[in-house]
C-alpha positions as CSV (number, residue, x, y, z in Angstrom):
1,X,-6.8,21.4,-32.2
2,X,-4.1,19.0,-33.7
3,X,-2.4,16.7,-31.2
4,X,0.4,18.2,-29.7
5,X,4.4,16.1,-30.0
6,X,3.8,14.0,-27.1
7,X,7.5,14.3,-25.5
8,X,7.8,10.6,-23.8
9,X,10.3,8.0,-23.9
10,X,9.9,6.0,-27.2
11,X,9.9,2.9,-25.6
12,X,6.4,3.6,-24.0
13,X,5.2,2.3,-27.6
14,X,2.0,4.8,-27.7
15,X,1.4,7.1,-30.8
16,X,1.0,10.4,-30.6
17,X,-2.2,10.7,-32.5
18,X,-4.2,8.4,-29.8
19,X,-4.5,11.4,-27.7
20,X,-5.8,14.7,-29.2
21,X,-7.2,18.1,-27.3
22,X,-10.2,17.8,-29.6
23,X,-12.7,15.7,-28.3
24,X,-16.5,15.3,-27.4
25,X,-17.8,15.8,-23.8
26,X,-17.2,12.8,-21.9
27,X,-20.9,11.1,-21.1
28,X,-20.1,10.6,-17.4
29,X,-19.3,14.6,-17.2
30,X,-21.9,16.1,-19.7
31,X,-23.3,19.0,-17.1
32,X,-19.5,20.0,-17.0
33,X,-16.7,21.5,-18.8
34,X,-15.0,18.1,-19.0
35,X,-14.3,16.9,-22.3
36,X,-12.9,13.2,-22.7
37,X,-9.9,13.4,-24.7
38,X,-9.6,9.7,-25.2
39,X,-9.9,5.9,-24.0
40,X,-6.8,3.7,-23.7
41,X,-7.0,-0.5,-24.4
42,X,-4.0,-2.6,-24.4
43,X,-3.5,-2.2,-27.9
44,X,-2.5,1.3,-27.7
45,X,0.8,-0.3,-25.1
46,X,4.2,-1.6,-26.6
47,X,4.3,-4.3,-23.8
48,X,1.4,-6.2,-22.1
49,X,-0.2,-5.9,-18.6
50,X,2.3,-7.0,-16.3
51,X,5.5,-5.8,-18.0
52,X,7.2,-2.7,-17.3
53,X,8.9,-0.4,-20.1
54,X,10.4,2.6,-17.7
55,X,13.8,2.7,-16.9
56,X,15.6,4.1,-13.7
57,X,16.6,7.2,-15.6
58,X,12.8,7.6,-16.8
59,X,11.8,7.8,-13.2
60,X,15.2,9.6,-11.7
61,X,14.9,12.8,-10.2
62,X,17.0,16.2,-10.0
63,X,16.7,15.8,-6.2
64,X,17.1,12.4,-5.0
65,X,17.3,12.9,-1.5
66,X,14.3,11.7,1.1
67,X,10.7,13.4,0.6
68,X,10.8,13.3,4.6
69,X,13.2,16.1,4.4
70,X,11.0,17.8,1.7
71,X,7.9,17.6,3.3
72,X,8.9,18.2,7.1
73,X,7.0,21.8,7.3
74,X,3.8,21.7,6.7
75,X,2.5,23.6,3.7
76,X,-1.2,24.9,3.9
77,X,-1.5,26.3,0.5
78,X,-3.1,24.9,-2.4
79,X,-1.1,24.1,-5.4
80,X,-3.7,24.9,-8.1
81,X,-6.1,27.8,-8.5
82,X,-9.5,28.0,-7.2
83,X,-10.8,27.6,-10.9
84,X,-9.3,24.5,-11.3
85,X,-10.2,23.5,-7.6
86,X,-13.9,24.4,-8.3
87,X,-13.9,21.7,-11.7
88,X,-12.1,19.0,-10.1
89,X,-14.8,19.3,-7.0
90,X,-17.7,19.7,-9.6
91,X,-16.5,16.4,-11.6
92,X,-15.6,14.6,-8.3
93,X,-19.3,15.1,-7.4
94,X,-20.6,14.0,-10.8
95,X,-18.8,10.8,-10.7
96,X,-18.9,10.0,-7.0
97,X,-22.9,10.3,-7.4
98,X,-23.3,8.3,-10.2
99,X,-21.4,5.8,-8.4
100,X,-23.2,6.0,-5.1
101,X,-26.5,4.7,-7.0
102,X,-27.3,1.3,-5.2
103,X,-24.9,2.2,-2.3
104,X,-25.5,3.9,1.2
105,X,-22.1,5.6,1.4
106,X,-18.6,5.5,-0.2
107,X,-15.5,5.1,0.9
108,X,-13.0,6.9,-0.2
109,X,-8.8,7.0,-0.6
110,X,-7.0,9.9,-0.7
111,X,-3.4,9.0,-2.1
112,X,-1.0,11.8,-1.4
113,X,-3.2,13.4,0.9
114,X,-2.8,17.2,2.3
115,X,-4.9,19.4,4.8
116,X,-7.5,19.4,1.9
117,X,-9.1,16.8,-0.4
118,X,-11.4,18.8,-2.5
119,X,-13.9,16.1,-1.9
120,X,-17.5,17.7,-2.4
121,X,-19.2,18.6,0.7
122,X,-22.8,18.1,-0.7
123,X,-24.5,15.4,-2.5
124,X,-22.6,12.4,-1.6
125,X,-22.5,10.1,1.9
126,X,-19.0,9.0,2.8
127,X,-18.1,6.2,5.0
128,X,-14.3,5.7,5.5
129,X,-12.3,8.7,4.0
130,X,-8.5,7.7,4.6
131,X,-5.9,10.2,3.6
132,X,-2.0,8.6,3.0
133,X,0.4,11.6,3.0
134,X,3.7,12.6,4.2
135,X,3.0,15.5,6.6
136,X,0.9,14.5,10.2
137,X,-0.2,18.3,10.9
138,X,-1.3,18.5,7.3
139,X,-3.4,15.5,7.5
140,X,-4.9,16.4,11.1
141,X,-5.9,19.5,9.6
142,X,-7.9,17.8,6.8
143,X,-12.0,17.8,8.1
144,X,-12.8,15.5,5.0
145,X,-10.6,12.6,6.5
146,X,-11.9,10.0,9.1
147,X,-8.6,8.6,9.3
148,X,-4.9,9.1,8.1
149,X,-1.8,7.4,7.4
150,X,1.5,9.2,7.5
151,X,3.6,7.1,4.7
152,X,6.1,8.0,2.1
153,X,4.7,5.7,-1.2
154,X,8.5,6.3,-2.4
155,X,9.9,4.4,0.4
156,X,6.8,2.3,1.4
157,X,4.7,1.9,-1.7
158,X,2.6,-1.0,0.0
159,X,-0.8,-0.5,1.5
160,X,-0.7,-3.7,3.0
161,X,-2.5,-2.1,6.4
162,X,-5.5,-1.8,4.0
163,X,-7.7,-4.8,3.0
164,X,-8.9,-5.9,-0.6
165,X,-11.8,-4.3,-2.4
166,X,-11.9,-1.9,0.5
167,X,-12.6,1.6,-1.3
168,X,-15.1,2.6,-4.2
169,X,-12.9,5.5,-4.9
170,X,-9.3,6.4,-5.1
171,X,-8.2,9.7,-6.0
172,X,-5.2,11.9,-6.3
173,X,-4.2,15.4,-6.7
174,X,-1.1,16.9,-8.6
175,X,1.1,14.3,-6.9
176,X,0.8,11.4,-9.4
177,X,4.2,13.3,-11.2
178,X,6.4,12.5,-7.9
179,X,5.9,8.5,-7.6
180,X,9.1,7.0,-8.1
181,X,7.5,3.5,-7.6
182,X,4.5,3.9,-9.7
183,X,4.2,0.1,-10.7
184,X,3.6,-1.0,-7.0
185,X,1.7,1.9,-6.3
186,X,-0.6,1.1,-9.0
187,X,-1.1,-2.4,-8.2
188,X,-1.9,-1.7,-4.6
189,X,-4.6,1.0,-5.8
190,X,-6.1,-2.0,-7.9
191,X,-6.3,-4.4,-5.1
192,X,-7.9,-2.3,-2.4
193,X,-10.4,-0.7,-4.7
194,X,-14.3,-2.7,-5.1
195,X,-14.7,-4.1,-8.5
196,X,-16.6,-1.2,-10.1
197,X,-14.7,1.0,-8.2
198,X,-12.9,4.1,-9.7
199,X,-9.5,5.4,-9.7
200,X,-9.1,9.5,-10.5
201,X,-5.6,10.5,-10.8
202,X,-5.6,14.7,-11.7
203,X,-2.9,17.2,-12.3
204,X,-2.3,20.6,-13.7
205,X,1.1,21.7,-15.2
206,X,2.6,22.7,-11.9
207,X,5.0,20.9,-10.0
208,X,7.8,20.9,-8.1
209,X,10.2,20.1,-10.8
210,X,13.2,18.7,-8.8
211,X,11.1,16.3,-7.0
212,X,8.9,14.8,-10.2
213,X,10.4,12.5,-12.4
214,X,12.6,12.9,-15.1
215,X,10.3,11.7,-18.3
216,X,7.5,13.6,-16.9
217,X,9.5,16.8,-17.0
218,X,10.2,15.8,-20.5
219,X,6.4,15.6,-21.5
220,X,3.8,18.0,-23.1
221,X,0.0,17.7,-21.3
222,X,-0.6,14.7,-23.7
223,X,2.4,12.7,-22.9
224,X,1.9,13.2,-19.4
225,X,-1.9,11.6,-19.7
226,X,-0.3,8.7,-21.8
227,X,2.3,8.4,-18.8
228,X,-0.2,7.9,-16.3
229,X,-2.5,5.9,-18.7
230,X,0.0,3.5,-18.8
231,X,1.0,3.0,-15.4
232,X,-2.6,2.1,-15.0
233,X,-2.4,-0.9,-17.9
234,X,1.1,-2.3,-16.9
235,X,-0.1,-2.5,-13.1
236,X,-3.3,-4.4,-13.6
237,X,-6.4,-5.3,-15.6
238,X,-8.5,-2.1,-15.7
239,X,-11.8,-2.4,-16.9
240,X,-11.3,1.0,-18.6
241,X,-8.9,4.0,-18.9
242,X,-9.8,7.0,-19.9
243,X,-8.1,10.7,-20.1
244,X,-10.1,13.8,-19.6
245,X,-9.9,17.6,-19.7
246,X,-11.8,19.2,-17.1
247,X,-11.3,22.6,-18.7
248,X,-13.0,23.0,-21.8
249,X,-11.6,26.2,-23.4
250,X,-14.3,28.5,-24.5
251,X,-14.5,30.9,-27.8
252,X,-15.0,34.5,-27.0
253,X,-18.4,35.4,-28.5
254,X,-18.4,37.7,-31.4
255,X,-17.9,41.5,-31.0
256,X,-21.0,43.8,-32.3
257,X,-20.7,45.8,-35.2
258,X,-20.8,49.5,-35.1
259,X,-24.1,49.9,-35.8
260,X,-25.5,47.6,-33.8
261,X,-24.0,49.5,-30.8
262,X,-25.4,52.9,-31.9
263,X,-28.6,51.3,-32.1
264,X,-28.1,49.7,-28.5
265,X,-25.2,51.2,-26.8
266,X,-25.8,48.3,-23.8
267,X,-24.5,45.7,-26.5
268,X,-20.9,46.5,-25.9
269,X,-20.9,46.2,-22.2
270,X,-22.7,42.7,-22.5
271,X,-19.8,41.8,-25.0
272,X,-17.1,42.7,-22.7
273,X,-18.4,41.2,-19.7
274,X,-18.9,38.2,-21.6
275,X,-15.5,38.5,-23.2
276,X,-14.1,39.1,-19.7
277,X,-15.8,36.0,-18.2
278,X,-14.5,33.6,-21.3
279,X,-11.0,35.1,-20.8
280,X,-10.9,34.4,-17.0
281,X,-12.4,30.8,-17.9
282,X,-9.7,29.9,-20.5
283,X,-6.9,31.5,-18.3
284,X,-5.7,29.8,-15.1
285,X,-4.3,26.3,-14.6
286,X,-5.3,23.5,-16.8
287,X,-7.0,20.4,-15.0
288,X,-6.7,16.7,-16.4
289,X,-7.9,13.3,-14.7
290,X,-6.8,10.0,-16.2
291,X,-10.0,7.9,-14.7
292,X,-9.5,4.1,-14.1
293,X,-12.3,1.8,-13.7
294,X,-11.5,-1.8,-12.0
């Protein structure tokens, strides 16, 4: 598949050909459907780390009212479909089990947390699991958290109450598009991660459009991956930045010929079942991750 036309502000300075949707499976996710779309390096960006190319207009929103109002009432719903959640949890499990080798447990920071964190319940031993979110009722309902902090990162992006090098994993599910101060937040993410720790920013194609930043609404999937990658690059010196697609599209199997069906009618039912399974996999919400390693 050819690269999409990345509809992102021209001053980002990344060619649309850097990321394509045809790529080899990620070495860190070989047992999953995930494919590594691309790895970014400093030469892919117009400015060096420490600079910032975005304007107030890029980070403007249709609704600039306080997010406290928007999140006053708890929302005990999921914002991606069940298949996307399954893929994300499986991806988390593979990343975390690999990271946990040689460690007794993993400390996790869940940014923009809610009533569910999608963390794997088996195969990973957790230490502290801290959620930072907007609604206390949602955070209280999240049984995977050992602690939580009610905080609006758009008003207070500092995580000064968290110590340097105190987490192994940082995750954020379908909320990076709402950050109006991503530079400050990503700097803090780098600070609180331990060396070798990973940050996993995931998103789909859904959002509350009145609360997403302007350049997010103007971009396609490849453009959005590039935007998140640029947040990493401009914030701090990350060891690596990788874009992944957790939902590899499958091909419908070839339909049996007429002669084959006459000889073995059960082939028709088998083909229909296989085609239905492929259609189910290919439908629904896409799921992307931009992974940063400190």
